[in-house]
C-alpha positions in Angstrom: 101.9 333.5 2.4 100.4 335.8 -0.2 97.4 336.4 2.1 99.8 337.4 5.0 98.9 334.6 7.3 102.3 332.7 7.4 104.4 332.4 10.5 108.0 331.2 10.8 106.7 327.8 11.9 104.6 327.7 8.7 107.7 328.5 6.6 109.5 325.6 8.2 106.6 323.2 7.6 105.9 324.4 4.0 108.1 322.0 2.1 106.8 319.0 4.1 103.2 319.9 3.4 103.7 320.8 -0.2 106.1 318.1 -1.3 106.1 315.4 1.4 109.8 316.0 2.1 111.5 316.8 5.4 113.2 320.2 5.0 116.4 320.7 6.9 117.4 324.4 6.6 117.8 327.4 8.7 114.4 329.1 8.6 115.6 332.3 10.3 118.5 332.7 7.9 116.3 332.0 4.9 113.6 334.4 6.0 116.1 337.1 6.6 117.6 336.6 3.1 114.2 336.8 1.5 113.4 339.9 3.5 116.6 341.5 2.3 115.7 340.6 -1.3 112.3 342.2 -0.9 110.4 338.9 -1.5 109.1 338.5 2.0 108.0 341.1 4.6 106.6 340.9 8.1 103.6 342.6 9.7 104.1 344.1 13.1 102.0 341.2 14.5 104.8 338.8 13.4 103.1 337.2 10.4 104.8 337.2 7.0 103.6 337.9 3.5 105.3 337.8 0.2 105.1 339.5 -3.2 103.5 337.7 -6.1 105.3 334.8 -7.8 105.9 336.9 -10.9 107.6 339.6 -8.8 109.6 337.0 -6.9 110.9 335.5 -10.2 111.9 338.9 -11.4 113.7 339.7 -8.1 115.5 336.4 -7.8 116.2 336.1 -11.5 117.9 339.5 -11.5 119.9 338.6 -8.4 121.0 335.3 -9.8 121.9 336.9 -13.1 124.0 339.5 -11.3 125.8 336.8 -9.3 126.6 334.8 -12.4 127.9 337.9 -14.2 130.1 338.9 -11.2 131.5 335.4 -11.0 132.4 335.5 -14.7 134.0 338.9 -14.3 136.0 337.7 -11.3 137.2 334.6 -13.3 138.3 336.8 -16.2 140.2 339.2 -13.9 142.0 336.4 -12.1 
């Protein structure tokens, strides 16, 4: 994916190829979420590419941290 050659079908097959596990998840929803986070983007020809693993960890780590902090704040307020 870092080389910009991935397709949606490739994304759906990735887990099986890498880990030998059947992956049952909504590829469209997952790809849209990753696009919103800025981890994945799409070329006009329909192929996908992603940011580096280091950038991905920074993006998702920050997002996860924000979600945990918000949940703690909501629990404190309630």
